[in-house]
C-alpha positions as CSV (number, residue, x, y, z in Angstrom):
1,M,5.6,4.5,13.4
2,K,7.7,4.6,10.0
3,F,7.1,3.6,6.7
4,R,9.2,1.4,5.0
5,K,9.5,-0.1,1.6
6,H,10.8,-3.6,1.3
7,N,10.7,-4.5,-2.5
8,N,7.2,-4.8,-3.6
9,K,5.4,-4.2,-0.5
10,I,5.3,-0.9,2.3
11,C,5.0,-1.5,5.5
12,L,3.6,0.6,8.8
13,E,6.6,-0.4,11.5
14,E,6.4,0.4,15.2
15,N,9.8,-1.1,17.2
16,K,10.5,-3.2,14.2
17,K,6.8,-4.9,14.0
18,V,4.8,-4.6,11.1
19,L,1.2,-3.6,11.9
20,A,0.2,-2.4,8.4
21,F,0.9,-3.5,5.3
22,I,0.3,-3.5,1.5
23,E,1.6,-5.7,-1.1
24,Y,1.6,-4.7,-4.9
25,T,3.1,-6.3,-8.3
26,E,5.1,-4.5,-11.0
27,E,4.2,-4.6,-14.6
28,K,5.6,-2.5,-17.6
29,D,3.2,0.2,-16.8
30,K,1.5,-0.3,-13.6
31,L,1.6,-1.1,-10.2
32,I,-1.1,-3.4,-9.2
33,I,-1.9,-3.8,-5.7
34,N,-2.7,-7.3,-4.4
35,H,-3.4,-7.0,-0.5
36,T,-3.8,-4.4,1.9
37,F,-3.6,-5.5,5.8
38,V,-4.0,-3.1,8.9
39,N,-3.7,-4.6,12.6
40,E,-7.1,-4.5,14.2
41,A,-5.6,-2.1,16.9
42,L,-4.7,0.4,13.9
43,R,-7.8,-0.1,12.1
44,G,-10.6,2.8,11.3
45,Q,-7.6,5.6,11.5
46,G,-7.2,5.9,8.0
47,I,-4.0,4.0,7.9
48,A,-5.0,1.6,5.0
49,K,-5.5,4.9,2.5
50,K,-2.5,6.0,3.6
51,L,-0.7,2.7,2.2
52,V,-2.6,3.1,-0.8
53,D,-1.7,6.5,-1.3
54,K,1.9,5.3,-1.0
55,V,1.7,3.0,-3.7
56,K,0.2,6.0,-5.9
57,E,3.3,7.7,-5.0
58,E,5.5,5.2,-5.9
59,A,3.7,4.8,-9.2
60,D,3.8,8.3,-10.0
61,K,7.9,8.4,-9.4
62,Q,7.8,5.9,-12.0
63,G,5.7,7.0,-14.4
64,K,3.4,4.2,-14.1
65,K,-0.3,3.8,-13.7
66,T,-1.9,2.2,-10.2
67,E,-4.5,-0.8,-10.6
68,A,-6.1,-2.9,-7.8
69,I,-6.8,-6.4,-7.4
70,C,-7.7,-5.7,-3.8
71,S,-11.2,-4.6,-3.3
72,Y,-10.2,-1.9,-0.6
73,A,-7.9,-0.4,-2.5
74,K,-10.2,-0.6,-5.5
75,K,-12.8,1.6,-3.4
76,I,-9.9,4.3,-2.7
77,L,-8.8,4.2,-6.6
78,K,-12.1,5.0,-7.9
C-alpha cells in the first residue's frame, strides 16, 4: 500500500485501487480538510489518522496551518 498525492487529495492505493483518501482545499495560509474516507475493510487500523498526518506534513512543508471541516479530522486536530 502506498500513499500518493493527487492535487488536493492524498490517497492510499493498492494495485492502483484507492482504498482510502483525504481531500483538502488550500487557502492563503491554511489547508482545510474537507473529507476523509477509509474502505470498510481497513477501518480501525489508524489509516484515517495517517491521512490527517499526511495533510499536516504537507501544511508544515508549505508553512501553513491545518484546519478541518470533516468531523473526524476535527477530532484528530484537537
